[in-house]
C-alpha positions as CSV (number, residue, x, y, z in Angstrom):
1,M,-19.7,2.1,5.6
2,S,-18.5,-0.6,3.2
3,I,-15.7,-0.1,0.7
4,A,-18.3,0.1,-2.1
5,D,-20.1,2.9,-0.2
6,N,-16.8,4.8,0.5
7,L,-15.9,4.5,-3.2
8,K,-19.2,5.8,-4.3
9,Q,-18.9,8.8,-2.0
10,V,-15.4,9.7,-3.3
11,L,-16.4,9.3,-6.9
12,A,-19.4,11.5,-6.4
13,E,-17.0,14.3,-5.4
14,L,-14.9,14.1,-8.5
15,P,-15.7,16.5,-11.4
16,Q,-15.6,15.3,-15.0
17,G,-12.0,14.9,-16.2
18,V,-10.7,13.8,-12.8
19,R,-9.9,10.1,-12.4
20,L,-9.5,8.1,-9.2
21,V,-6.5,5.9,-8.4
22,A,-7.7,3.7,-5.6
23,V,-4.6,3.2,-3.4
24,S,-4.8,-0.4,-2.5
25,K,-1.3,-0.9,-1.2
26,F,-1.1,-3.2,1.9
27,H,-4.8,-4.1,1.4
28,P,-5.8,-7.7,0.6
29,N,-7.3,-8.9,-2.7
30,E,-10.7,-9.1,-1.1
31,A,-10.7,-5.3,-0.6
32,I,-9.7,-4.7,-4.2
33,E,-12.3,-7.1,-5.4
34,E,-15.0,-5.3,-3.5
35,A,-14.0,-2.0,-5.1
36,Y,-13.7,-3.7,-8.5
37,Q,-17.3,-5.1,-8.1
38,A,-18.4,-1.5,-7.4
39,G,-16.9,-0.4,-10.7
40,Q,-13.4,0.8,-9.9
41,R,-10.7,-0.2,-12.4
42,I,-7.6,1.9,-11.5
43,F,-5.6,0.8,-8.5
44,G,-2.3,2.2,-7.1
45,E,0.4,0.1,-5.5
46,S,3.8,1.1,-4.0
47,K,5.7,-2.2,-3.9
48,V,6.5,-4.0,-7.1
49,Q,6.4,-7.5,-5.6
50,E,3.0,-6.9,-4.0
51,M,1.6,-5.3,-7.1
52,T,2.8,-8.2,-9.3
53,A,1.2,-10.8,-7.0
54,K,-2.1,-8.9,-7.2
55,Y,-1.8,-8.5,-11.0
56,E,-1.4,-12.3,-11.3
57,T,-4.5,-13.1,-9.2
58,L,-7.0,-10.4,-9.9
59,P,-9.0,-9.5,-13.1
60,K,-6.9,-8.5,-16.1
61,D,-8.9,-5.4,-17.0
62,I,-7.5,-3.6,-13.9
63,E,-5.2,-0.7,-14.6
64,W,-2.2,-0.9,-12.2
65,H,-0.5,2.4,-11.4
66,F,2.8,2.3,-9.5
67,I,2.8,5.2,-7.0
68,G,5.8,4.4,-4.8
69,H,9.5,5.1,-4.8
70,L,10.8,2.8,-7.6
71,Q,14.1,0.9,-7.4
72,T,15.8,0.3,-10.7
73,N,16.3,-3.4,-10.0
74,K,12.6,-4.0,-9.7
75,I,11.4,-2.3,-12.9
76,K,11.6,-5.3,-15.1
77,Y,9.0,-7.3,-13.1
78,M,6.2,-4.9,-13.7
79,I,7.0,-3.6,-17.2
80,P,4.8,-6.1,-19.0
81,Y,1.6,-5.0,-17.2
82,V,2.0,-1.6,-15.5
83,E,-0.3,1.1,-16.9
84,M,1.4,4.1,-15.5
85,I,4.4,4.9,-13.3
86,H,3.8,8.0,-11.2
87,G,7.1,8.5,-9.5
88,I,9.9,9.0,-12.0
89,D,12.2,11.1,-9.9
90,T,15.5,10.9,-11.8
91,Y,16.6,10.8,-15.4
92,K,18.5,7.6,-14.6
93,L,15.2,5.9,-13.6
94,L,13.5,7.2,-16.7
95,A,16.3,5.7,-18.9
96,E,16.1,2.4,-17.1
97,V,12.3,2.2,-17.5
98,N,12.9,2.8,-21.2
99,K,15.6,0.1,-21.4
100,Q,13.4,-2.5,-19.7
101,A,10.3,-1.5,-21.8
102,A,12.4,-1.9,-25.0
103,K,13.4,-5.5,-23.9
104,A,9.7,-6.2,-23.3
105,G,8.6,-4.6,-26.6
106,C,6.2,-2.1,-25.0
107,I,5.8,1.6,-24.3
108,V,5.3,2.6,-20.6
109,N,3.4,5.7,-19.5
110,C,5.4,7.8,-17.0
111,L,4.8,10.8,-14.8
112,I,7.7,13.0,-13.7
113,Q,7.7,13.5,-9.9
114,I,8.2,17.0,-8.7
115,H,9.3,17.9,-5.2
116,V,7.4,20.9,-3.9
117,A,6.7,19.8,-0.3
118,Q,8.6,21.0,2.7
119,E,9.5,17.5,3.9
120,E,13.0,16.4,3.0
121,T,11.8,12.8,2.9
122,K,9.8,13.4,-0.3
123,F,11.4,12.4,-3.6
124,G,11.4,14.2,-7.0
125,F,13.0,16.7,-9.3
126,S,12.9,20.3,-8.2
127,P,11.0,22.5,-10.8
128,E,14.3,23.8,-12.1
129,E,15.9,20.3,-12.3
130,C,12.9,19.1,-14.2
131,K,13.1,21.9,-16.7
132,D,16.9,21.5,-17.1
133,M,16.4,17.7,-17.8
134,L,13.7,18.5,-20.4
135,H,15.9,21.2,-22.0
136,A,18.9,18.9,-22.2
137,G,16.7,16.8,-24.6
138,E,18.2,13.3,-24.0
139,W,14.7,12.0,-23.1
140,K,13.6,12.5,-26.7
141,E,15.7,9.5,-27.6
142,L,13.8,7.2,-25.2
143,S,11.4,5.6,-27.6
144,H,9.8,3.1,-25.1
145,I,8.5,5.6,-22.6
146,R,5.7,8.2,-22.9
147,I,5.9,11.2,-20.6
148,C,2.2,11.8,-19.7
149,G,2.5,14.6,-17.2
150,L,3.6,15.4,-13.6
151,M,3.1,14.0,-10.2
152,G,3.6,15.7,-6.8
153,M,2.7,15.7,-3.2
154,A,1.9,18.7,-1.0
155,S,3.4,19.0,2.5
156,N,1.8,16.9,5.2
157,T,0.3,19.9,7.1
158,D,-2.9,21.3,8.3
159,D,-2.1,24.7,6.7
160,V,-4.5,24.7,3.8
161,E,-3.0,27.8,2.3
162,Q,0.4,26.1,2.0
163,I,-1.2,23.1,0.4
164,N,-3.0,25.3,-2.1
165,R,0.3,27.2,-2.9
166,E,2.1,23.9,-3.5
167,F,-0.6,22.5,-5.7
168,C,-0.9,25.7,-7.7
169,L,2.9,25.7,-8.2
170,L,2.6,22.2,-9.6
171,N,-0.1,23.3,-12.0
172,R,1.9,26.4,-13.2
173,L,4.9,24.1,-13.8
174,F,2.7,21.6,-15.7
175,Q,1.3,24.4,-17.9
176,E,4.8,25.8,-18.5
177,I,6.3,22.4,-19.4
178,K,3.3,21.5,-21.7
179,A,3.7,24.8,-23.5
180,N,7.5,24.5,-23.9
181,W,8.0,20.8,-24.6
182,F,4.7,19.0,-25.2
183,A,2.5,21.6,-27.0
184,D,1.9,19.1,-29.8
185,S,1.4,16.1,-27.5
186,D,-2.1,14.7,-26.8
187,T,-0.7,12.4,-24.2
188,F,0.9,15.0,-21.9
189,R,-2.2,15.7,-20.0
190,E,-2.0,14.2,-16.5
191,L,-1.4,16.1,-13.2
192,S,-1.4,13.5,-10.4
193,M,-1.8,15.2,-7.1
194,G,-4.1,14.9,-4.1
195,M,-4.5,12.1,-1.5
196,S,-7.2,11.2,1.0
197,H,-6.6,14.3,3.2
198,D,-6.1,17.0,0.4
199,Y,-7.7,15.8,-2.8
200,H,-10.4,18.5,-2.7
201,E,-7.6,21.2,-2.8
202,A,-5.8,19.3,-5.5
203,I,-8.9,19.1,-7.7
204,A,-9.4,22.9,-7.3
205,A,-5.8,23.4,-8.4
206,G,-6.2,21.3,-11.6
207,S,-5.4,17.7,-10.7
208,T,-6.5,15.1,-13.2
209,L,-5.6,12.0,-11.1
210,V,-6.2,11.8,-7.3
211,R,-4.7,9.0,-5.3
212,V,-7.1,8.0,-2.5
213,G,-6.6,5.1,-0.2
214,S,-7.7,5.3,3.4
215,K,-10.9,7.1,2.6
216,I,-11.9,4.1,0.5
217,F,-10.3,1.1,2.2
218,G,-9.9,2.3,5.8
219,E,-6.6,2.4,7.6
220,R,-3.9,0.0,6.4
221,N,-2.6,-2.9,8.4
222,Y,1.2,-2.7,7.9
223,N,1.9,-5.9,9.9
224,T,0.5,-8.4,7.5
């Protein structure tokens, strides 16, 4: 099946209110262009240098979402064009995004990354750390970022019950944080969870953004 066919199949499975981030990292411009021609506009990248090169050479109505682990020294390169940063995993990173956005004169949409998976390699705040950070209130002074919701990954396991538990935990945390800190915010509405192997479970648990790559573009070639 072609990229366009794969895309159509995934989109057909998404209920209203759930948006697709087509994970295009490590895939060439031609693959993105094929998905673009089929109507996809939101693409996810995990390397700032790669995303910037693609931004400069591809249509300007693409929404670029940064979904990788972000290093502070790379932030400034993508601030002028990035639509959303999914992986804010420390307050220091949030403050640095704010600083670079202030220099660029823009406001950047951010999601707070929550660590609920069993793997130690995953990044993010624990649920308690996230609530402590929000309770401390320093983030309210950051006028060039917009906290739009949460992002998280379930454990990489075949245990569907565990995946469901972790996604449901993320949803409960999202609802609690919205009620306590963002009750009056129209923009705190995104719950980014679910990838190619578990996006059905994520949608059932309340995801609003699914990050699907290999199911659309095929397996990645990491050697190029």
